[in-house]
C-alpha positions, -999 to 999 in steps of 0.1 A, spaced: 24 -500 -155 57 -517 -140 76 -488 -155 60 -462 -134 71 -478 -101 107 -485 -113 104 -448 -120 88 -442 -85 115 -459 -71 144 -442 -91 129 -404 -79 126 -418 -44 163 -429 -42 173 -393 -57 153 -380 -29 168 -398 -3 204 -393 -21 197 -355 -20 178 -350 19 202 -372 38 235 -354 32 218 -320 38 201 -330 73 235 -344 85 252 -310 74 223 -297 93 238 -313 124 272 -305 116 279 -341 106 300 -342 76 294 -303 71 328 -295 49 320 -324 25 286 -319 21 293 -286 13 320 -290 -17 293 -312 -32 259 -294 -21 250 -286 -57 248 -322 -67 225 -330 -34 202 -302 -42 199 -310 -79 192 -348 -69 168 -334 -42 148 -317 -67 146 -340 -93 136 -366 -70 107 -347 -55 96 -329 -89 97 -361 -106 73 -377 -81 50 -351 -82 48 -358 -118 43 -392 -115 16 -390 -88 -4 -362 -111 -2 -387 -138 -12 -415 -120 -43 -396 -105 -51 -381 -140 -47 -417 -154 -71 -431 -127 -100 -401 -135 -98 -410 -171 -102 -448 -161 -132 -442 -141 -148 -416 -165 -149 -441 -193 -152 -472 -171 -125 -501 -164 -124 -518 -196 -129 -560 -192 -98 -577 -197 -101 -603 -229 -88 -639 -223 -70 -649 -257 
């Protein structure tokens, strides 16, 4: 499950990388620089949002499967 948390953090950072410049451009701050790389920021935002959505869906599906089967007891080795 640690890899899911890492992926979640990566998608969150990508979302921030995409949304912060677009918000600044909306307020006319660094608009020209953002305009030059708008496609990069939009793709980063889309990948971050879609990746977070897929992970959230995967986690809820996994949780539902565990609840249907019952949580297995851990074995002591």
